[in-house]
N, C-alpha and C positions, 0 to 999 in steps of 0.2 A: 115754356118748360115747366111750368108747376109755380105751387106756390111753398115755396124753402122754407118759409119762417114757419110753418107746422111742422117740417122735420127736426128745424134747429130747438123746437120747444120741445119736443116730445124727445131728443134727444137729451138735455137739460132737465126733464122730467125725471127718465132714467139714469140718470148719472147723482141726481139730488139722492133718489131714492136707494141709488147702491151704495152711497153715503153714510146717508142714515142707516140703512142693515147694517155697514161695516159697525158704524160707531156702537150699536144695540150689539155686536158681537162681542166688540173689547170689553164692554162692560160686564158681560154676561162671565166673559174667559173671567174676570175678577170677581164677579160674587160667586158663582159656579163652578167650581175650580174642582172638574172629571178629570182632569190627567193626570196620569200614575196613581191609578187602579190598581188594584190587588192582580187581576188577572192580566193586565197590559204585560207585552213581553219588554224587555227590557236587559241587553245587554251590554257590558263599557270593558273592553279592556284595552288597556292606554291610550292611543289618540284614536281608537276606533270607539263610537258609541252606538248602539242600534238602537230606536226604539219602535214598538208598532205596538199602538195603542187597541190591543184586539178587543179588552172589557168593552171600553168607551165606543168603540163603535157600535157595536153589539147594544149600547145601553143609548146609546142617540138615535140608532134604526128603529130599536123599540118605543121609544118614546115620541120619532114623529111621526110614524106608520101608528099609532093610538091615536094623535093628535088629528093630523091627516083626514084617518077613519071617522072622527067625529065631526068633521070639517065637512067631509064631501060625501055624507051618509044621504042616501037617498031614499 
């Protein structure tokens, strides 16, 4: 059938990597609180709340574009 131990180790490694990335993102969320920037859309009426992080999304996209271009530049 094949060597299932390799597949198990690969899944375990991916799970640990995802858990580590999640912990990093949780920590960054507390340190770099970029939510609720002035360009974000926030509407609250009674029981209804609508939040669309427009400027936060644009800022994150710009930062990731710059970082990934620096990493993968040839």
